[in-house]
N, CA, C and O atoms as a Tripos MOL2 file, in Angstrom:
@<TRIPOS>MOLECULE
protein
  304   303    76     0     0
PROTEIN
NO_CHARGES

@<TRIPOS>ATOM
      1 N          40.2550   34.3540   -2.0070 N.3       1 UNK1
      2 CA         39.1030   33.8540   -2.5660 C.3       1 UNK1
      3 C          37.9650   35.1580   -3.0730 C.2       1 UNK1
      4 O          37.4600   35.8460   -2.1850 O.2       1 UNK1
      5 N          37.6310   35.4170   -4.4960 N.am      2 UNK2
      6 CA         36.9850   36.4760   -4.4200 C.3       2 UNK2
      7 C          35.6240   35.6300   -4.2700 C.2       2 UNK2
      8 O          35.3940   34.4370   -4.0730 O.2       2 UNK2
      9 N          34.6440   37.0260   -4.4880 N.am      3 UNK3
     10 CA         32.9300   36.8090   -3.8800 C.3       3 UNK3
     11 C          32.4740   35.7100   -4.8760 C.2       3 UNK3
     12 O          31.7210   34.9680   -4.2450 O.2       3 UNK3
     13 N          32.5820   35.3470   -5.9610 N.am      4 UNK4
     14 CA         32.2220   34.7720   -6.9320 C.3       4 UNK4
     15 C          32.8760   33.3110   -6.9620 C.2       4 UNK4
     16 O          32.2160   32.3860   -7.4350 O.2       4 UNK4
     17 N          33.9840   33.1210   -6.5320 N.am      5 UNK5
     18 CA         34.9930   31.9860   -6.3630 C.3       5 UNK5
     19 C          33.8460   31.2680   -4.9090 C.2       5 UNK5
     20 O          33.3220   30.1580   -4.8150 O.2       5 UNK5
     21 N          33.8190   32.1160   -4.2440 N.am      6 UNK6
     22 CA         33.3590   31.9450   -2.7320 C.3       6 UNK6
     23 C          31.8920   31.1500   -2.8560 C.2       6 UNK6
     24 O          31.5630   30.0680   -2.3700 O.2       6 UNK6
     25 N          31.0690   32.1600   -3.7510 N.am      7 UNK7
     26 CA         29.9380   31.7180   -3.9760 C.3       7 UNK7
     27 C          29.9480   30.0600   -4.7650 C.2       7 UNK7
     28 O          29.3690   29.0250   -4.4370 O.2       7 UNK7
     29 N          30.7830   30.3390   -5.8050 N.am      8 UNK8
     30 CA         30.5630   28.8690   -6.7550 C.3       8 UNK8
     31 C          30.8700   27.7070   -5.8500 C.2       8 UNK8
     32 O          30.1430   26.7140   -5.8240 O.2       8 UNK8
     33 N          32.0650   27.8450   -5.0300 N.am      9 UNK9
     34 CA         32.7510   27.3710   -4.0960 C.3       9 UNK9
     35 C          31.1090   26.5550   -3.0750 C.2       9 UNK9
     36 O          30.8760   25.3480   -3.0220 O.2       9 UNK9
     37 N          30.4050   27.4730   -2.5310 N.am     10 UNK10
     38 CA         28.9730   27.2160   -1.9960 C.3      10 UNK10
     39 C          28.3150   26.1390   -2.6130 C.2      10 UNK10
     40 O          28.0440   25.0040   -2.2230 O.2      10 UNK10
     41 N          28.0490   26.9550   -4.0200 N.am     11 UNK11
     42 CA         26.9190   26.2400   -4.6800 C.3      11 UNK11
     43 C          27.3940   24.8140   -4.6880 C.2      11 UNK11
     44 O          26.6950   23.8470   -4.3850 O.2      11 UNK11
     45 N          28.8350   24.7720   -5.1190 N.am     12 UNK12
     46 CA         29.2330   23.4090   -5.3240 C.3      12 UNK12
     47 C          28.9140   22.4960   -4.1110 C.2      12 UNK12
     48 O          28.4630   21.3540   -4.1940 O.2      12 UNK12
     49 N          29.1620   23.0490   -3.1750 N.am     13 UNK13
     50 CA         28.8650   22.2260   -1.7050 C.3      13 UNK13
     51 C          27.3250   21.5580   -1.7100 C.2      13 UNK13
     52 O          27.1340   20.3430   -1.6540 O.2      13 UNK13
     53 N          26.4460   22.3900   -1.7740 N.am     14 UNK14
     54 CA         25.3530   22.5080   -1.7010 C.3      14 UNK14
     55 C          24.7250   21.2470   -2.9000 C.2      14 UNK14
     56 O          24.1710   20.1470   -2.8850 O.2      14 UNK14
     57 N          25.0870   21.9600   -3.5870 N.am     15 UNK15
     58 CA         24.9530   20.6350   -5.1390 C.3      15 UNK15
     59 C          25.3640   18.7910   -4.5040 C.2      15 UNK15
     60 O          24.7950   17.7060   -4.6180 O.2      15 UNK15
     61 N          26.4210   19.1900   -3.9530 N.am     16 UNK16
     62 CA         26.8590   17.6550   -3.4400 C.3      16 UNK16
     63 C          26.4080   17.5000   -2.1200 C.2      16 UNK16
     64 O          27.1400   16.8550   -1.3700 O.2      16 UNK16
     65 N          25.1880   18.0290   -1.6060 N.am     17 UNK17
     66 CA         24.2890   17.3210   -1.2350 C.3      17 UNK17
     67 C          23.2450   16.9530   -1.6690 C.2      17 UNK17
     68 O          22.4550   16.7310   -0.7520 O.2      17 UNK17
     69 N          22.6990   16.7100   -2.9800 N.am     18 UNK18
     70 CA         21.4550   16.8680   -3.3080 C.3      18 UNK18
     71 C          21.3620   15.1080   -3.9390 C.2      18 UNK18
     72 O          22.4050   14.4810   -3.7510 O.2      18 UNK18
     73 N          20.5040   14.5210   -4.4660 N.am     19 UNK19
     74 CA         20.7320   13.0610   -5.1050 C.3      19 UNK19
     75 C          21.1580   13.5880   -6.2820 C.2      19 UNK19
     76 O          21.3260   14.6720   -6.8400 O.2      19 UNK19
     77 N          21.3030   12.0910   -6.4980 N.am     20 UNK20
     78 CA         22.0240   12.4990   -8.3860 C.3      20 UNK20
     79 C          20.7460   12.6010   -9.1230 C.2      20 UNK20
     80 O          20.8560   13.2590  -10.1570 O.2      20 UNK20
     81 N          19.6170   12.1570   -8.8930 N.am     21 UNK21
     82 CA         18.1690   12.6950   -9.7040 C.3      21 UNK21
     83 C          18.2760   14.2520   -9.6490 C.2      21 UNK21
     84 O          18.2160   15.0010  -10.6240 O.2      21 UNK21
     85 N          18.4530   14.6330   -8.2670 N.am     22 UNK22
     86 CA         18.2710   16.3100   -8.0330 C.3      22 UNK22
     87 C          19.4920   17.2680   -8.6930 C.2      22 UNK22
     88 O          19.3130   18.4750   -8.8560 O.2      22 UNK22
     89 N          20.5970   16.6800   -9.0100 N.am     23 UNK23
     90 CA         21.4000   17.2380   -9.9310 C.3      23 UNK23
     91 C          20.6950   17.2730  -11.3720 C.2      23 UNK23
     92 O          20.1610   18.1770  -12.0150 O.2      23 UNK23
     93 N          20.9650   15.6270  -11.6580 N.am     24 UNK24
     94 CA         20.5530   15.7000  -12.8650 C.3      24 UNK24
     95 C          19.4060   16.8090  -13.5550 C.2      24 UNK24
     96 O          19.6990   17.2940  -14.6480 O.2      24 UNK24
     97 N          18.1820   17.1730  -12.9420 N.am     25 UNK25
     98 CA         17.1450   17.4550  -13.6030 C.3      25 UNK25
     99 C          17.7420   19.2760  -13.5730 C.2      25 UNK25
    100 O          17.6080   20.0060  -14.5540 O.2      25 UNK25
    101 N          18.3550   19.7150  -12.3150 N.am     26 UNK26
    102 CA         18.6560   21.1080  -12.0000 C.3      26 UNK26
    103 C          19.8590   21.4780  -13.4640 C.2      26 UNK26
    104 O          19.8700   22.5350  -14.0950 O.2      26 UNK26
    105 N          20.6780   20.3970  -13.6820 N.am     27 UNK27
    106 CA         21.5790   20.3600  -14.7220 C.3      27 UNK27
    107 C          20.7950   20.7270  -16.2690 C.2      27 UNK27
    108 O          21.2410   21.4590  -17.1530 O.2      27 UNK27
    109 N          19.6770   20.0700  -16.2620 N.am     28 UNK28
    110 CA         19.7290   19.6590  -17.6220 C.3      28 UNK28
    111 C          18.6360   21.2090  -17.5330 C.2      28 UNK28
    112 O          18.9740   22.0120  -18.4030 O.2      28 UNK28
    113 N          17.2000   21.8070  -16.4720 N.am     29 UNK29
    114 CA         16.6350   23.2030  -16.2800 C.3      29 UNK29
    115 C          17.0880   23.9520  -16.6040 C.2      29 UNK29
    116 O          16.8750   24.5390  -17.6650 O.2      29 UNK29
    117 N          18.4350   24.3620  -15.2180 N.am     30 UNK30
    118 CA         19.0980   25.5940  -15.0970 C.3      30 UNK30
    119 C          20.1880   26.1080  -16.0620 C.2      30 UNK30
    120 O          20.3780   27.1450  -16.6960 O.2      30 UNK30
    121 N          20.9770   24.6350  -15.8520 N.am     31 UNK31
    122 CA         22.5030   24.7910  -16.4670 C.3      31 UNK31
    123 C          22.3050   25.0490  -17.7680 C.2      31 UNK31
    124 O          22.8350   25.9700  -18.3900 O.2      31 UNK31
    125 N          21.3800   24.0720  -18.2900 N.am     32 UNK32
    126 CA         21.7140   23.5800  -20.0610 C.3      32 UNK32
    127 C          20.8540   24.2550  -20.5340 C.2      32 UNK32
    128 O          20.7610   24.3430  -21.7580 O.2      32 UNK32
    129 N          19.7580   25.0930  -19.4660 N.am     33 UNK33
    130 CA         18.3070   25.9250  -20.1560 C.3      33 UNK33
    131 C          17.8520   25.6920  -21.0070 C.2      33 UNK33
    132 O          17.7220   26.4850  -21.9400 O.2      33 UNK33
    133 N          17.2280   23.9070  -20.9960 N.am     34 UNK34
    134 CA         16.2790   23.0910  -21.5480 C.3      34 UNK34
    135 C          14.6730   23.1450  -21.2860 C.2      34 UNK34
    136 O          14.3010   23.4430  -20.1510 O.2      34 UNK34
    137 N          14.1120   22.9830  -21.8730 N.am     35 UNK35
    138 CA         12.7530   23.1630  -21.6740 C.3      35 UNK35
    139 C          12.4180   21.9330  -20.8800 C.2      35 UNK35
    140 O          13.1440   20.9470  -20.7560 O.2      35 UNK35
    141 N          10.8890   22.1660  -20.2110 N.am     36 UNK36
    142 CA         10.6910   20.9640  -19.4880 C.3      36 UNK36
    143 C          10.3390   19.5490  -20.3590 C.2      36 UNK36
    144 O          10.0400   18.4570  -19.8760 O.2      36 UNK36
    145 N          10.4630   19.8960  -21.7480 N.am     37 UNK37
    146 CA          9.8960   19.1500  -22.5020 C.3      37 UNK37
    147 C          11.4430   18.0530  -23.1820 C.2      37 UNK37
    148 O          11.5870   16.8520  -23.4080 O.2      37 UNK37
    149 N          12.2940   19.2140  -23.2940 N.am     38 UNK38
    150 CA         13.5700   18.9720  -23.9600 C.3      38 UNK38
    151 C          14.3960   17.8730  -22.5180 C.2      38 UNK38
    152 O          14.9100   16.7570  -22.5900 O.2      38 UNK38
    153 N          14.2530   18.5640  -21.6420 N.am     39 UNK39
    154 CA         14.8930   17.6390  -20.4150 C.3      39 UNK39
    155 C          14.5210   16.5940  -19.8680 C.2      39 UNK39
    156 O          15.2290   15.8590  -19.1800 O.2      39 UNK39
    157 N          12.8140   16.3730  -20.2640 N.am     40 UNK40
    158 CA         12.3430   15.0410  -19.9700 C.3      40 UNK40
    159 C          12.9050   13.8500  -21.0290 C.2      40 UNK40
    160 O          13.3480   12.7550  -20.6830 O.2      40 UNK40
    161 N          12.7720   14.3410  -22.3750 N.am     41 UNK41
    162 CA         13.5250   14.0460  -23.6640 C.3      41 UNK41
    163 C          14.9950   13.0720  -22.9600 C.2      41 UNK41
    164 O          15.3010   11.8810  -23.0240 O.2      41 UNK41
    165 N          15.6190   14.2510  -22.3230 N.am     42 UNK42
    166 CA         17.0170   14.2040  -22.3690 C.3      42 UNK42
    167 C          17.2580   12.9750  -21.1540 C.2      42 UNK42
    168 O          18.0840   12.0760  -21.3110 O.2      42 UNK42
    169 N          16.5290   13.0830  -20.1240 N.am     43 UNK43
    170 CA         16.5290   12.2240  -18.9210 C.3      43 UNK43
    171 C          15.6100   10.9680  -19.1300 C.2      43 UNK43
    172 O          15.5530   10.1570  -18.2060 O.2      43 UNK43
    173 N          14.7500   10.7060  -20.4890 N.am     44 UNK44
    174 CA         14.1930    9.7890  -20.1860 C.3      44 UNK44
    175 C          13.0730    9.2740  -19.2480 C.2      44 UNK44
    176 O          12.8470    8.1070  -18.9290 O.2      44 UNK44
    177 N          12.3200   10.5790  -18.8170 N.am     45 UNK45
    178 CA         11.3380   10.7320  -17.9390 C.3      45 UNK45
    179 C          10.2710   11.4660  -18.5570 C.2      45 UNK45
    180 O          10.4480   12.0970  -19.5990 O.2      45 UNK45
    181 N           8.9010   11.3980  -17.8120 N.am     46 UNK46
    182 CA          7.7940   12.2640  -18.5860 C.3      46 UNK46
    183 C           8.1580   13.6350  -18.1190 C.2      46 UNK46
    184 O           9.0050   13.9390  -17.2790 O.2      46 UNK46
    185 N           7.2440   14.5300  -18.9220 N.am     47 UNK47
    186 CA          7.3450   15.9880  -18.3000 C.3      47 UNK47
    187 C           7.2470   16.4200  -17.0040 C.2      47 UNK47
    188 O           8.0990   17.0010  -16.3310 O.2      47 UNK47
    189 N           5.7800   15.9810  -16.6170 N.am     48 UNK48
    190 CA          5.1580   15.6490  -15.7290 C.3      48 UNK48
    191 C           6.2200   15.7170  -14.2130 C.2      48 UNK48
    192 O           6.1130   16.4970  -13.2660 O.2      48 UNK48
    193 N           7.2570   14.5710  -14.4280 N.am     49 UNK49
    194 CA          8.1860   14.0170  -13.7330 C.3      49 UNK49
    195 C           9.1880   15.4370  -13.7190 C.2      49 UNK49
    196 O           9.4380   16.0340  -12.6710 O.2      49 UNK49
    197 N           9.5430   15.7240  -14.6310 N.am     50 UNK50
    198 CA         11.4110   16.9460  -14.6230 C.3      50 UNK50
    199 C          10.1350   18.0850  -13.7630 C.2      50 UNK50
    200 O          10.5740   18.7910  -12.8540 O.2      50 UNK50
    201 N           8.7280   18.1760  -14.0950 N.am     51 UNK51
    202 CA          8.6180   19.5340  -13.4540 C.3      51 UNK51
    203 C           8.1480   19.1440  -11.6860 C.2      51 UNK51
    204 O           7.8140   20.0970  -10.9820 O.2      51 UNK51
    205 N           8.1550   17.9620  -11.1830 N.am     52 UNK52
    206 CA          7.9500   17.3280   -9.9030 C.3      52 UNK52
    207 C           9.4860   17.6510   -9.5890 C.2      52 UNK52
    208 O           9.8320   18.6160   -8.9060 O.2      52 UNK52
    209 N          10.2680   16.8330  -10.1040 N.am     53 UNK53
    210 CA         11.7100   16.6110   -9.3150 C.3      53 UNK53
    211 C          12.4460   18.2360   -9.3700 C.2      53 UNK53
    212 O          13.1270   18.7090   -8.4600 O.2      53 UNK53
    213 N          12.1550   18.8360  -10.5080 N.am     54 UNK54
    214 CA         12.5610   20.4980  -10.2480 C.3      54 UNK54
    215 C          12.3750   20.8030   -9.0280 C.2      54 UNK54
    216 O          13.2860   21.0960   -8.2530 O.2      54 UNK54
    217 N          10.9670   20.7560   -8.6970 N.am     55 UNK55
    218 CA         10.2380   21.8310   -7.5310 C.3      55 UNK55
    219 C          10.9800   21.1780   -6.1940 C.2      55 UNK55
    220 O          11.3410   21.8520   -5.2290 O.2      55 UNK55
    221 N          11.1710   19.4730   -6.3380 N.am     56 UNK56
    222 CA         11.7780   19.2360   -5.3740 C.3      56 UNK56
    223 C          13.3720   19.5510   -4.8260 C.2      56 UNK56
    224 O          13.8430   19.9230   -3.7510 O.2      56 UNK56
    225 N          13.9320   19.2000   -6.1470 N.am     57 UNK57
    226 CA         15.2960   19.6970   -6.4090 C.3      57 UNK57
    227 C          15.5220   21.0700   -5.6550 C.2      57 UNK57
    228 O          16.2150   21.1570   -4.6410 O.2      57 UNK57
    229 N          14.9410   22.0150   -6.1840 N.am     58 UNK58
    230 CA         14.9650   23.3050   -5.7040 C.3      58 UNK58
    231 C          15.1500   23.5900   -3.9650 C.2      58 UNK58
    232 O          16.0150   24.0670   -3.2300 O.2      58 UNK58
    233 N          13.9620   23.0660   -3.8390 N.am     59 UNK59
    234 CA         13.5970   23.1210   -2.5920 C.3      59 UNK59
    235 C          14.4070   22.2640   -1.5860 C.2      59 UNK59
    236 O          14.2920   22.4870   -0.3810 O.2      59 UNK59
    237 N          15.2730   21.2300   -2.0820 N.am     60 UNK60
    238 CA         16.5910   20.7320   -1.4960 C.3      60 UNK60
    239 C          17.8390   21.6490   -1.6590 C.2      60 UNK60
    240 O          18.7000   21.8860   -0.8130 O.2      60 UNK60
    241 N          17.7450   22.1130   -2.9370 N.am     61 UNK61
    242 CA         19.0880   22.8230   -2.8810 C.3      61 UNK61
    243 C          18.9500   24.4110   -1.7440 C.2      61 UNK61
    244 O          19.7890   25.0100   -1.0710 O.2      61 UNK61
    245 N          17.5830   24.6120   -1.9700 N.am     62 UNK62
    246 CA         17.3470   25.9210   -0.6660 C.3      62 UNK62
    247 C          17.7510   25.1540    0.5450 C.2      62 UNK62
    248 O          18.7050   25.6290    1.1610 O.2      62 UNK62
    249 N          17.3370   24.3110    0.9040 N.am     63 UNK63
    250 CA         17.6810   23.7410    2.0570 C.3      63 UNK63
    251 C          19.0810   23.4400    2.4860 C.2      63 UNK63
    252 O          19.4510   23.7080    3.6290 O.2      63 UNK63
    253 N          19.8550   22.8990    1.6150 N.am     64 UNK64
    254 CA         21.2830   22.5450    1.4250 C.3      64 UNK64
    255 C          21.6860   23.8650    1.8290 C.2      64 UNK64
    256 O          21.9760   24.0400    3.0130 O.2      64 UNK64
    257 N          21.7450   24.8210    1.0090 N.am     65 UNK65
    258 CA         22.3660   26.3320    1.0770 C.3      65 UNK65
    259 C          22.2840   26.7720    2.7110 C.2      65 UNK65
    260 O          23.2490   27.1840    3.3550 O.2      65 UNK65
    261 N          21.1120   26.6170    3.1560 N.am     66 UNK66
    262 CA         20.6530   27.3380    4.8590 C.3      66 UNK66
    263 C          20.9890   26.6170    5.7750 C.2      66 UNK66
    264 O          21.0820   26.9690    6.9510 O.2      66 UNK66
    265 N          21.2410   25.3560    5.2600 N.am     67 UNK67
    266 CA         22.3930   24.1990    6.3740 C.3      67 UNK67
    267 C          23.5550   25.0070    6.2470 C.2      67 UNK67
    268 O          24.0530   25.3840    7.3070 O.2      67 UNK67
    269 N          24.1750   25.4060    5.0330 N.am     68 UNK68
    270 CA         25.3250   25.9680    4.7650 C.3      68 UNK68
    271 C          25.5090   27.1600    5.4830 C.2      68 UNK68
    272 O          26.5880   27.6510    5.8140 O.2      68 UNK68
    273 N          24.3300   27.6100    5.7100 N.am     69 UNK69
    274 CA         24.5270   29.1600    6.4240 C.3      69 UNK69
    275 C          24.6880   29.9000    5.1710 C.2      69 UNK69
    276 O          25.3420   30.9340    5.3030 O.2      69 UNK69
    277 N          24.3080   29.6690    4.1040 N.am     70 UNK70
    278 CA         24.6260   30.9410    3.0470 C.3      70 UNK70
    279 C          22.9960   31.3230    2.4120 C.2      70 UNK70
    280 O          22.0880   30.5080    2.5750 O.2      70 UNK70
    281 N          22.8390   32.1960    1.9310 N.am     71 UNK71
    282 CA         21.8670   32.5910    1.1210 C.3      71 UNK71
    283 C          20.8220   31.9020    0.3980 C.2      71 UNK71
    284 O          21.2190   30.9150   -0.2210 O.2      71 UNK71
    285 N          19.8270   32.1150    0.3320 N.am     72 UNK72
    286 CA         19.6240   31.4560   -0.7540 C.3      72 UNK72
    287 C          18.8220   32.2670   -2.1560 C.2      72 UNK72
    288 O          18.2710   33.3590   -2.0200 O.2      72 UNK72
    289 N          18.8650   31.6630   -3.2330 N.am     73 UNK73
    290 CA         18.8020   32.6440   -4.5800 C.3      73 UNK73
    291 C          17.3410   32.3070   -4.2400 C.2      73 UNK73
    292 O          16.7760   31.3620   -3.6890 O.2      73 UNK73
    293 N          16.8200   33.9170   -5.0100 N.am     74 UNK74
    294 CA         15.1480   34.4300   -5.0600 C.3      74 UNK74
    295 C          14.4590   33.2210   -5.7620 C.2      74 UNK74
    296 O          14.8240   32.6160   -6.7700 O.2      74 UNK74
    297 N          13.9390   33.1290   -5.3840 N.am     75 UNK75
    298 CA         12.2770   32.1610   -5.9070 C.3      75 UNK75
    299 C          12.0590   32.5090   -7.5050 C.2      75 UNK75
    300 O          11.3010   33.4760   -7.5820 O.2      75 UNK75
    301 N          12.5240   31.9810   -8.9770 N.am     76 UNK76
    302 CA         12.2150   31.8830   -9.8430 C.3      76 UNK76
    303 C          10.4600   32.5100  -10.3110 C.2      76 UNK76
    304 O          10.0450   32.3810  -11.4630 O.2      76 UNK76
@<TRIPOS>BOND
     1     1     2 1
     2     2     3 1
     3     3     4 2
     4     3     5 am
     5     5     6 1
     6     6     7 1
     7     7     8 2
     8     7     9 am
     9     9    10 1
    10    10    11 1
    11    11    12 2
    12    11    13 am
    13    13    14 1
    14    14    15 1
    15    15    16 2
    16    15    17 am
    17    17    18 1
    18    18    19 1
    19    19    20 2
    20    19    21 am
    21    21    22 1
    22    22    23 1
    23    23    24 2
    24    23    25 am
    25    25    26 1
    26    26    27 1
    27    27    28 2
    28    27    29 am
    29    29    30 1
    30    30    31 1
    31    31    32 2
    32    31    33 am
    33    33    34 1
    34    34    35 1
    35    35    36 2
    36    35    37 am
    37    37    38 1
    38    38    39 1
    39    39    40 2
    40    39    41 am
    41    41    42 1
    42    42    43 1
    43    43    44 2
    44    43    45 am
    45    45    46 1
    46    46    47 1
    47    47    48 2
    48    47    49 am
    49    49    50 1
    50    50    51 1
    51    51    52 2
    52    51    53 am
    53    53    54 1
    54    54    55 1
    55    55    56 2
    56    55    57 am
    57    57    58 1
    58    58    59 1
    59    59    60 2
    60    59    61 am
    61    61    62 1
    62    62    63 1
    63    63    64 2
    64    63    65 am
    65    65    66 1
    66    66    67 1
    67    67    68 2
    68    67    69 am
    69    69    70 1
    70    70    71 1
    71    71    72 2
    72    71    73 am
    73    73    74 1
    74    74    75 1
    75    75    76 2
    76    75    77 am
    77    77    78 1
    78    78    79 1
    79    79    80 2
    80    79    81 am
    81    81    82 1
    82    82    83 1
    83    83    84 2
    84    83    85 am
    85    85    86 1
    86    86    87 1
    87    87    88 2
    88    87    89 am
    89    89    90 1
    90    90    91 1
    91    91    92 2
    92    91    93 am
    93    93    94 1
    94    94    95 1
    95    95    96 2
    96    95    97 am
    97    97    98 1
    98    98    99 1
    99    99   100 2
   100    99   101 am
   101   101   102 1
   102   102   103 1
   103   103   104 2
   104   103   105 am
   105   105   106 1
   106   106   107 1
   107   107   108 2
   108   107   109 am
   109   109   110 1
   110   110   111 1
   111   111   112 2
   112   111   113 am
   113   113   114 1
   114   114   115 1
   115   115   116 2
   116   115   117 am
   117   117   118 1
   118   118   119 1
   119   119   120 2
   120   119   121 am
   121   121   122 1
   122   122   123 1
   123   123   124 2
   124   123   125 am
   125   125   126 1
   126   126   127 1
   127   127   128 2
   128   127   129 am
   129   129   130 1
   130   130   131 1
   131   131   132 2
   132   131   133 am
   133   133   134 1
   134   134   135 1
   135   135   136 2
   136   135   137 am
   137   137   138 1
   138   138   139 1
   139   139   140 2
   140   139   141 am
   141   141   142 1
   142   142   143 1
   143   143   144 2
   144   143   145 am
   145   145   146 1
   146   146   147 1
   147   147   148 2
   148   147   149 am
   149   149   150 1
   150   150   151 1
   151   151   152 2
   152   151   153 am
   153   153   154 1
   154   154   155 1
   155   155   156 2
   156   155   157 am
   157   157   158 1
   158   158   159 1
   159   159   160 2
   160   159   161 am
   161   161   162 1
   162   162   163 1
   163   163   164 2
   164   163   165 am
   165   165   166 1
   166   166   167 1
   167   167   168 2
   168   167   169 am
   169   169   170 1
   170   170   171 1
   171   171   172 2
   172   171   173 am
   173   173   174 1
   174   174   175 1
   175   175   176 2
   176   175   177 am
   177   177   178 1
   178   178   179 1
   179   179   180 2
   180   179   181 am
   181   181   182 1
   182   182   183 1
   183   183   184 2
   184   183   185 am
   185   185   186 1
   186   186   187 1
   187   187   188 2
   188   187   189 am
   189   189   190 1
   190   190   191 1
   191   191   192 2
   192   191   193 am
   193   193   194 1
   194   194   195 1
   195   195   196 2
   196   195   197 am
   197   197   198 1
   198   198   199 1
   199   199   200 2
   200   199   201 am
   201   201   202 1
   202   202   203 1
   203   203   204 2
   204   203   205 am
   205   205   206 1
   206   206   207 1
   207   207   208 2
   208   207   209 am
   209   209   210 1
   210   210   211 1
   211   211   212 2
   212   211   213 am
   213   213   214 1
   214   214   215 1
   215   215   216 2
   216   215   217 am
   217   217   218 1
   218   218   219 1
   219   219   220 2
   220   219   221 am
   221   221   222 1
   222   222   223 1
   223   223   224 2
   224   223   225 am
   225   225   226 1
   226   226   227 1
   227   227   228 2
   228   227   229 am
   229   229   230 1
   230   230   231 1
   231   231   232 2
   232   231   233 am
   233   233   234 1
   234   234   235 1
   235   235   236 2
   236   235   237 am
   237   237   238 1
   238   238   239 1
   239   239   240 2
   240   239   241 am
   241   241   242 1
   242   242   243 1
   243   243   244 2
   244   243   245 am
   245   245   246 1
   246   246   247 1
   247   247   248 2
   248   247   249 am
   249   249   250 1
   250   250   251 1
   251   251   252 2
   252   251   253 am
   253   253   254 1
   254   254   255 1
   255   255   256 2
   256   255   257 am
   257   257   258 1
   258   258   259 1
   259   259   260 2
   260   259   261 am
   261   261   262 1
   262   262   263 1
   263   263   264 2
   264   263   265 am
   265   265   266 1
   266   266   267 1
   267   267   268 2
   268   267   269 am
   269   269   270 1
   270   270   271 1
   271   271   272 2
   272   271   273 am
   273   273   274 1
   274   274   275 1
   275   275   276 2
   276   275   277 am
   277   277   278 1
   278   278   279 1
   279   279   280 2
   280   279   281 am
   281   281   282 1
   282   282   283 1
   283   283   284 2
   284   283   285 am
   285   285   286 1
   286   286   287 1
   287   287   288 2
   288   287   289 am
   289   289   290 1
   290   290   291 1
   291   291   292 2
   292   291   293 am
   293   293   294 1
   294   294   295 1
   295   295   296 2
   296   295   297 am
   297   297   298 1
   298   298   299 1
   299   299   300 2
   300   299   301 am
   301   301   302 1
   302   302   303 1
   303   303   304 2
@<TRIPOS>SUBSTRUCTURE
     1 UNK1         2 RESIDUE 1 A UNK
     2 UNK2         6 RESIDUE 1 A UNK
     3 UNK3        10 RESIDUE 1 A UNK
     4 UNK4        14 RESIDUE 1 A UNK
     5 UNK5        18 RESIDUE 1 A UNK
     6 UNK6        22 RESIDUE 1 A UNK
     7 UNK7        26 RESIDUE 1 A UNK
     8 UNK8        30 RESIDUE 1 A UNK
     9 UNK9        34 RESIDUE 1 A UNK
    10 UNK10       38 RESIDUE 1 A UNK
    11 UNK11       42 RESIDUE 1 A UNK
    12 UNK12       46 RESIDUE 1 A UNK
    13 UNK13       50 RESIDUE 1 A UNK
    14 UNK14       54 RESIDUE 1 A UNK
    15 UNK15       58 RESIDUE 1 A UNK
    16 UNK16       62 RESIDUE 1 A UNK
    17 UNK17       66 RESIDUE 1 A UNK
    18 UNK18       70 RESIDUE 1 A UNK
    19 UNK19       74 RESIDUE 1 A UNK
    20 UNK20       78 RESIDUE 1 A UNK
    21 UNK21       82 RESIDUE 1 A UNK
    22 UNK22       86 RESIDUE 1 A UNK
    23 UNK23       90 RESIDUE 1 A UNK
    24 UNK24       94 RESIDUE 1 A UNK
    25 UNK25       98 RESIDUE 1 A UNK
    26 UNK26      102 RESIDUE 1 A UNK
    27 UNK27      106 RESIDUE 1 A UNK
    28 UNK28      110 RESIDUE 1 A UNK
    29 UNK29      114 RESIDUE 1 A UNK
    30 UNK30      118 RESIDUE 1 A UNK
    31 UNK31      122 RESIDUE 1 A UNK
    32 UNK32      126 RESIDUE 1 A UNK
    33 UNK33      130 RESIDUE 1 A UNK
    34 UNK34      134 RESIDUE 1 A UNK
    35 UNK35      138 RESIDUE 1 A UNK
    36 UNK36      142 RESIDUE 1 A UNK
    37 UNK37      146 RESIDUE 1 A UNK
    38 UNK38      150 RESIDUE 1 A UNK
    39 UNK39      154 RESIDUE 1 A UNK
    40 UNK40      158 RESIDUE 1 A UNK
    41 UNK41      162 RESIDUE 1 A UNK
    42 UNK42      166 RESIDUE 1 A UNK
    43 UNK43      170 RESIDUE 1 A UNK
    44 UNK44      174 RESIDUE 1 A UNK
    45 UNK45      178 RESIDUE 1 A UNK
    46 UNK46      182 RESIDUE 1 A UNK
    47 UNK47      186 RESIDUE 1 A UNK
    48 UNK48      190 RESIDUE 1 A UNK
    49 UNK49      194 RESIDUE 1 A UNK
    50 UNK50      198 RESIDUE 1 A UNK
    51 UNK51      202 RESIDUE 1 A UNK
    52 UNK52      206 RESIDUE 1 A UNK
    53 UNK53      210 RESIDUE 1 A UNK
    54 UNK54      214 RESIDUE 1 A UNK
    55 UNK55      218 RESIDUE 1 A UNK
    56 UNK56      222 RESIDUE 1 A UNK
    57 UNK57      226 RESIDUE 1 A UNK
    58 UNK58      230 RESIDUE 1 A UNK
    59 UNK59      234 RESIDUE 1 A UNK
    60 UNK60      238 RESIDUE 1 A UNK
    61 UNK61      242 RESIDUE 1 A UNK
    62 UNK62      246 RESIDUE 1 A UNK
    63 UNK63      250 RESIDUE 1 A UNK
    64 UNK64      254 RESIDUE 1 A UNK
    65 UNK65      258 RESIDUE 1 A UNK
    66 UNK66      262 RESIDUE 1 A UNK
    67 UNK67      266 RESIDUE 1 A UNK
    68 UNK68      270 RESIDUE 1 A UNK
    69 UNK69      274 RESIDUE 1 A UNK
    70 UNK70      278 RESIDUE 1 A UNK
    71 UNK71      282 RESIDUE 1 A UNK
    72 UNK72      286 RESIDUE 1 A UNK
    73 UNK73      290 RESIDUE 1 A UNK
    74 UNK74      294 RESIDUE 1 A UNK
    75 UNK75      298 RESIDUE 1 A UNK
    76 UNK76      302 RESIDUE 1 A UNK
């Protein structure tokens, strides 16, 4: 398994530990690259909710990576 494959596997493991809401907001904001407003529209929640969920989802992802003994990505 190469390094990229190992990192992708580790990220999938960490994401699997998150709640569905956490995964959904990260998918909209980071994977699809949507703005907070556009992500809010897609998720059907207020923009402030997206901001809060994103903050908590990133924290949960860092904790999951840490629990798995993996390096955490830098904070944007």
